[in-house]
C-alpha positions, -999 to +999 in steps of 0.1 A: +838-387+489+827-358+466+807-358+434+839-358+413+852-389+430+818-406+427+815-398+390+851-410+383+846-443+401+812-449+383+828-442+350+856-466+357+830-493+365+811-486+333+844-490+313+857-520+332+824-538+334+804-526+303+767-530+304+744-547+278+728-513+272+762-500+259+779-530+242+751-556+237+762-592+233+796-588+249+781-579+282+754-607+282+763-635+306+734-659+310+735-683+340+731-681+377+764-697+389+783-664+389+755-645+407+752-672+433+789-671+439+788-633+443+758-635+466+776-661+488+807-639+490+785-610+502+768-630+529+737-640+510+719-606+511+693-619+486+679-642+513+674-614+539+642-599+527+609-609+511+606-602+474+582-600+444+598-610+411+586-593+378+594-604+343+578-599+309+585-583+275+569-550+281+553-532+310+574-547+337+589-514+347+555-496+351+541-527+368+570-529+392+567-493+402+529-495+407+533-526+429+561-510+449+541-477+453+510-496+466+530-517+491+547-485+504+512-474+515+506-505+537+512-501+574+546-486+572+562-513+551+597-505+540+598-513+503+628-518+479+625-514+442+651-527+416+646-519+379+666-513+348+678-496+327+681-461+343+672-431+322+691-401+337+707-412+370+723-446+376+707-446+411+672-448+396+678-486+395+678-490+432+653-473+455+639-477+490+605-461+497+609-441+465+643-427+474+673-434+452+703-452+468+727-426+482+759-418+462+781-425+492+766-460+496+772-468+459+808-455+461+816-474+493+801-506+479+820-504+447+853-495+464+849-524+488+838-551+463+855-543+430+882-570+436+854-595+441+838-585+408+871-586+390+879-621+404+845-634+394+844-617+360+811-601+369+789-585+344+776-549+349+741-563+356+754-588+381+772-559+399+740-538+401+719-568+412+744-576+440+743-539+449+705-540+451+705-572+472+730-557+496+714-523+499+680-538+506+694-561+532+713-533+549+681-511+549+662-540+563+634-537+538+602-556+545+598-565+508+615-557+475+601-556+440+627-571+417+625-566+380+642-591+357+668-577+334+666-599+303+645-631+301+639-648+334+653-683+337+690-673+334+686-637+346+708-626+376+678-618+397+665-653+395+685-665+425+657-652+447+627-672+459+599-646+460+566-647+477+549-640+443+561-641+407+546-618+380+550-621+342+534-592+324+533-604+288+552-621+260+564-605+228+593-606+203+624-590+218+660-602+224+651-632+202+688-640+198+689-649+235+654-660+243+641-678+212+625-671+179+589-681+188+566-668+214+564-702+232+602-703+233+603-668+248+575-676+272+595-707+284+625-684+293+602-660+311+584-688+329+618-698+344+610-674+373+581-696+384+592-716+414+577-744+435+548-734+457+552-697+447+520-683+431+524-666+398+504-639+381+502-637+343+493-604+328+485-616+293+482-652+282+487-644+245+470-655+214+458-691+207+485-714+193+492-715+156+501-745+135+520-771+156+531-747+183+518-748+218+503-717+232+520-692+255+492-699+280+500-736+280+537-729+285+528-711+317+502-736+328+526-766+324+554-747+343+530-740+371+519-776+371+555-788+373+561-764+402+529-775+420+517-739+424+488-716+417+485-694+386+463-664+381+455-648+347+450-611+352+436-602+318+404-622+327+397-598+357+364-581+353+356-551+376+319-557+370+321-595+378+343-602+408+342-639+402+346-641+364+357-675+351+392-681+339+411-660+365+425-688+386+439-723+380+453-744+409+477-773+405+484-775+442+481-809+459+491-794+492+461-792+516+477-761+532+473-741+500+444-718+494+408-729+500+379-720+476+369-692+500+404-678+501+406-679+463+374-659+460+388-634+485+419-629+464+398-625+433+374-601+450+402-579+463+418-578+428+386-566+411+380-541+440+414-525+433+409-526+396+374-510+398+386-483+422+416-470+403+408-441+380+429-442+347+423-404+343+438-397+378+468-420+372+500-401+367+514-430+346+498-422+313+494-444+281+469-469+269+492-497+279+485-489+316+450-504+312+466-538+308+493-532+334+467-521+359+450-555+357+483-572+363+491-549+392+456-554+408+459-592+406+495-592+418+487-570+448+458-592+458+480-623+458+508-605+476+484-591+503+470-626+509+505-639+515+513-609+539+480-614+557+486-651+562+519-642+579+508-613+600+473-624+608+462-588+603+433-584+578+433-556+552+410-527+560+390-505+537+416-478+545+444-500+534+427-506+500+420-469+496+456-461+503+468-486+478+445-472+451+458-437+458+494-449+457+488-467+423+473-435+409+504-415+420+530-442+414+552-421+390+554-393+416+559-416+446+586-438+430+602-413+406+593-432+374+598-413+341+596-419+304+561-434+302+540-412+280+557-383+296+548-347+285+578-325+279+560-295+265+525-284+258+531-258+231+542-276+210+529-308+225+559-330+229+555-365+244+581-393+249+577-430+257+603-458+261+582-484+242+606-499+217+601-534+203+573-545+179+551-557+208+555-522+224+549-504+192+517-523+185+503-510+218+518-475+216+513-463+181+474-462+181+476-438+209+503-417+192+482-416+160+450-407+179+468-379+198+481-365+165+446-364+150+430-349+181+457-323+185+459-310+149+489-292+135+519-309+120+528-344+132+564-353+139+580-385+152+616-382+165+627-418+161+658-439+168+666-475+174+694-499+184+710-517+155+702-551+170+665-545+170+642-558+142+632-527+124+611-546+098+588-558+126+584-523+140+576-504+108+543-523+105+529-502+133+545-468+125+523-442+107+535-431+073+518-397+074+542-384+101+573-363+094+602-383+108+633-369+124+659-397+126+682-397+156+709-419+172+715-423+209+752-420+219+754-458+226+777-478+204+746-501+198+726-473+182+718-475+145+734-443+130+707-418+120+718-417+083+715-455+081+681-454+098+670-428+072+680-451+044+662-481+058+631-461+066+631-446+031+631-482+017+600-489+038+582-459+024+587-433+052+596-397+047+620-380+071+653-362+076+683-361+099+686-329+119+715-307+108+745-306+131+745-279+158+775-259+169+763-261+205+759-299+205+787-318+221+784-347+197+793-343+160+775-375+149+747-369+124+713-370+141+727-366+176+701-359+202+711-325+215+712-311+179+679-328+171+662-313+202+676-279+193+662-284+157+628-294+170+625-263+192+635-242+161+610-256+136+580-266+157+550-243+159+529-241+191+501-262+175+524-291+164+527-325+180+560-343+183+564-378+196+598-390+207+606-427+210+618-459+194+643-467+221+646-462+258+681-448+252+668-421+229+643-411+256+669-412+283+692-388+264+662-365+256+652-364+293+688-355+302+690-327+277+655-315+286+661-314+323 
C-alpha cells in the first residue's frame, strides 16, 4: 500500500458512506441495532477494553483529550482516544497514546470489511466507530476514552459499558435530532448513563423555567433509575475539598462507595483542580476553566475505579504526572483548533466553537482580546446552513469587521447568503474577492479569504476565525 492507494480508498469510503459532516441528515442513522450487528461480526471488539464515555453539547473534545492525556501518565497505561470530527487528517479520530492510527491499518481494515459495511448499510460514523473499537482491541489498550458523536442514547458509541460516564454540559445544538428544549436534549445525552456506572456531570444547567423540569433533575432521575452515583463537577471548590453539592448517591448496593471513599474521590478531584495552572495549559480559552473541573472530577472517579481493581494506591508522583499531562494535553494528544494562535503579527486565532452555547462562552474572550490587542478587529465567520444563526448572532460583536466564508462542505451556508442574513441582523462585512490561486471558485472560499486576510491585515490587527469546525479545519489545512 502507498499513499496514493490509501487516499483513493479513503475517498471511495467518503463517497460510498457519506458522513454527517458532509451531507447532514442523509448520513444520520440513530439506533444501536446496526452498530451491535457490526460489532458482533467483528468479534465484539468493544468488549475487549475498559472505556470512559464522554458526551455533551460543547467541550467534550477538549475534555476527552485531557482525560486521555492524564491517563497516559499513569503507570504505563496504554490509552486509546476516539473523537470526531477530524480537522486535517482522518486519522486524528483514532489514537493510541497520542499517536494516530497508521495508514496501513486503516487501509487493511477498510479493504477487509467494506463488504460487511455494504451489507449492513453502515453509516460513516458506524464505520469509524467500528474501526476504533477494533484498533483499540488489537492494540490491547488498557482503557479508551470514547467521545459520543451526536447525542448519546442512540449514538453508535453507546454500545459500550464504560467504567465512568461523563456529560460536559447541555446546550441547543442538533435540535432536529435531540429535542427543542434543554431537558429533552439532556434526556438524550443522559442515555449514556448505565446501571451501576458512576456519572460525572460538568454543568447542571440553569433552574427550570415554567412547567419544564430542570436539566439537573433529568440527570438525577436517570442516575436514580440506573441505581448509580452522580457527581456534579461545577460544584468543585479548590479551596474547600468537601464542598456541598458535589455528590449524590442513589446506590442501594452495600458494595458501592462508603462515605470515606466518597470523600477520597472528592479530595483527589479538588487536589487536581487546585494544582493545574490555567496559564501553563497549552489548551487555551476561557471554556477550559469549566472543562478542567469536569476533567478533575472525572479523573478522580476513574482513578478510584482503577485503584479498586489493582489495589495500588495513587502516589503524589502519580498526581503530579497527571497534572503535568493535563497542562500539556494538546501537545501530548495532538489536539488542535481550540483557541489556537496561527499568527502573532497580525494576531490570528481560531476556535471551533460553533453553536449558540459555544458562542456564549467564546465571544467574551474574543471581544476582550480585541480590546486588549488594539488595532483593527476582524472576524472571519462561516456556518453550516442547518445551524440556527438567529441564536448565535445574539453573542457576536457588531463592532467587528466581518469576512464571510463558506467551507467546502455541501452543508455550508454560501458566503453571499450569509452576508445577506448578517446584514439583516445589523452586521457589517464583506465576502473576500476570488483569488486566481484558489482551487475553489465559490465566493468566500477559504483559500481566497486567507490570502485576502494576509494582504489587508496590518501587524497590529486582530483576526478571529470561527463559526464552524469545518471552517477552522480548512483554515488549518491551508495554513499548514
